[in-house]
N, C-alpha and C positions, 0 to 999 in steps of 0.2 A: 380560670387558667385555660389556655388554649389546649385542645385535645391533641393527642399524639397522632401523627399521620399514619394511615394504614396503607400498606403496599400489597399488591398482588402480582405474581409472576405468571406469565403464560408465553406460549410460542408466538412468534411474530407471524402475521399473515399479510396478504396483499393489501388489505384495507388499512394497514398501519403505515404504508409507504410514505404517504404525504406527511404524517405526523413525525416519522423518523427523519425525513429530509428537512423538515422545518426545524427540528431539534439540532441537527448537525449544522444547518445553516446559521442558526442563532449563535452557535459556538464559533462561527467563522471557519468551519471546516469546508473542505472542497468537494465532498461527495455529492453526486447528482442522484436523482431518483433512479436513473438507470443503474448506477452502482449498487444502490440498495436492492433493486430488483434482482440483480445478478446474485447477490449474497443469498437471497431468498429462493433462488431458482433451482438449487441443487439439494436434493433430499438428504445428502450426507452432511451438509452444513447445519449448524445450529444457530438459530436466531431467536432471541427472546426480547420481550418488552416487560417493563415493570409499570404497572398502572397505579394511579392514585385518583380516587373519586371517578373511576371509569374512564380516565384519560391517560394517554401514554405519557409517562413521566421520565422514562429512560429506556436504554437499549443496550444490548451486547450481542456480538456475533462471533462465530468461529467458522472459518473456511477450512474444510477438511481436504487435505491432500492425501487421498488414498489410505487413510487410517494410519499413515506414518507420521505426518505432522499436521496438527491443527493450529490455525493462526487466529488467535483471538483479536478482535478489534471492535471499534464502534461502541466502547464502553462509555456511555454518555448519559448524564442525568440533568434534568431541568434545573437551572441555576437556583430557582426558588425552593427546591426540595433537597438540596445538597446538605450533607452533614447529618442526615437522619437515617442512614443505613441502607438507602436504596441501591447505591452503587455496589456495596458489598453483597447485597442480596442477589442482584442480577448477575454479577460476576461469578459468585459461587454456584449459581444455578447453571451457567454455561460450563464452568469447569467440571461440575458433576456429570455433565452429559458426555464428557470426553474420556471416560474411563478405559475405552478400548483403543485409544490413540497412543502410539509409542512416545511421541514427543509433542509438547505443547509450547508454542512460542508466541511472542507478541512484541510490538514496538511501543514502549511505555512513554507517555508524556510525563512531564515533570509532576503534574497533579496526581497521576495514577501510580507513579513509581512506588511510593511507600506501601500502598495496599498490595501490590504485586510482590514486593519483597517479603511482606508479612505472610503471604500465601505460599512462599517457598520458591519463587522464581529467582533465577540467578542471572547475573549480567553476562552478556556475550560481547557486545560492542556498542559504540555510539553512532548515531546517524544524525545528520543535520538537514533541516529543511532550508533550501535556498530558493529565493524568488526574485523576480524582476517584474515590476508593475506594468511596464510598457517597453518591451524589448525592441531595440534598434538593430535591425539586421545589417546595417552598414559596418558594424564592428566585426562582422564575420568575414574572414578572408575566403575568396574563392579558391578551391583546390581541386585537382584531379583526384578521383578516388574510385574505389570499387564498391560504392554504395548503390544498392538497388532497393526498390520497393518490394516488400514481401508479397508474394502471390499465394494463392491457395495451395499450389503445388509445393511451396516451400515449407508449409506449416509442419509436416512431420519432422523435417530436418531441424527446424527451430525448436520444436518440442524436445527432441533428443539432445540438442545442444544445451538447452536450458536445464534439463534434468541432470546432465553431467556436472553443471556448475552449481545449481541450487541444492541438489541432493535428493529431491523427490520429483515425481511426475506432476506437472502443473497444467496438464492439457486443458482442463476446464477453464482456468483463468486465461491462458494464452489464446484459446479460441474465442473467448468472449471479447478480449481486447482487439484481436484482429477483425472479427466479424463486425464489431461496432465502430472501430476507428481505423480502418485499413489505411487511410491517408496519413496516419502518424506512425506507420510501421515500416522499418527499414532493416536491411541486413548488409553485412560486409562479407563479400565473397572473393576469395583469391584462389586461383587454380581450381575452380569449380568446388571449392570447399568453404562452408560457412565458418567465418572467423569471428563473428560477433553479430549481435542483433540489438534492436531498440524498438520498443513499443511505446504507445502513449494513449492519452484519452482526454476528452473534454471534461472539465470540472465545473462546479458551481461558480467558482471565482477565478480559477486559473486553468490554462492549458497545462496538462501534467505530462512530463517526460519521464518515462521509466516503465519497466526495467531496462537497464543497459548492461549487458553481459558481454565482455570482450577481454582480450588478453593483455592489453596495455593502454596507457593513458592516451597516446597519440591516436589510436583507433577509436577510443571513447570520444575524443574531441571531434573526429571526423563524423561519427554517427550523430552526436548531439548538434553539431553545426548544421547538418542536413535538416534536422527537425526545426531548428531555430530560423532557418531561412524562410520558412512558410508561416512564421509567427510574428512578423514585423508589426510593431505597435500593440501587440497583445500581452496580456499578463501571463507569465509562465512560472511554474513551480516544479521542483524536483527534490528528491531526498537522496543524499549522497553519504556513503559510508565514511567513517572518520579517517580511515587509513589512506583515502584517496586524496592526499594533500595537494598533489600537483594539479589534479583536475579541479579541486576547490579553488586554487589560485587562478586558474584560467577562467573559471566561471565568474570570479570576482572581477577579473580584468575586462569582461564583456558586460558588466553591469548587474550581476547577481549579488545578493547579500544574504547572510545567514539570518533566518527569522527565529528559529527555535531548534531544540534538539529532542531526540528520542533516545531511549536506551533499549537496544534489542535484548530480550531476555528469553530464557528457556526454563521449562519445568519437566521434571522426571529425568530426561536425558537430552543430550545434544548430538545424538547419533547422526542426524542428517544435516550437519552444519554446511555441507557443500564446500566448494572451493571459493572462499571469500576473496581471495586475491583477484579473482576475475569478476566479482560482483561490484559494479561501479554505482549504478543507481538502482534503487529498489522499485517494486511495483506499487508501493504505497503502504503506509502503516497498517492498513486494514487487510492487506493482501500478502505482505512479506516480500 
């Protein structure tokens, strides 16, 4: 009879980055090695691997937003080792490291949702992954707008704008996205006041758009259109909140389709829910 698989949990280190990126790539996920490096680069974050026979068999991460919200992500197990308890083991390990955090949240895939419910997580809202394998910029209308590229001098204002809408300070994430992908970062300014912003990043499979925080759908379309003009012929993905039906319809009209869904969930409390009505696109299931 085949022996039972033995698993070992430990903290992730820089030597694990290639194995972690390979695991997420095999799953068809979009994270690059740069994204994995970012998750590992802040000592407040919690990143763990589960090993089998000395090899990385799975991962889990938690991005810590000032000990107010921790965002769990990248719960991933090698397909050949699923169903043997490794996922539960590494998830419980990460959860146990977050005892000082007021609220714990995550965006659950269909596969992970039952485990999170059993762990006491509650539903908040649904999110849809939309994608276009080869975007055609000719479908975007040219419009006059107040869209500008974000500069270094704008970052404090963008951070404050984001905090008012997301609910907690995300300086570490926003600076990473701007410093790494400044060409994908735009803001909407009227009367010298920031009215919305959009960031983006390169991914393993898709150019990713998000977050987009703004006050109305028309302005969300202005920001997203600006990003799409530079992505002609490229694969593009984004994650949109369920209540943004008008924006979903517009995205479908320019060639995007829904690929899958996530359920945003919370544990302990949802004190820092933020202003969801102004949250159009998220930063990614691993970031919130």
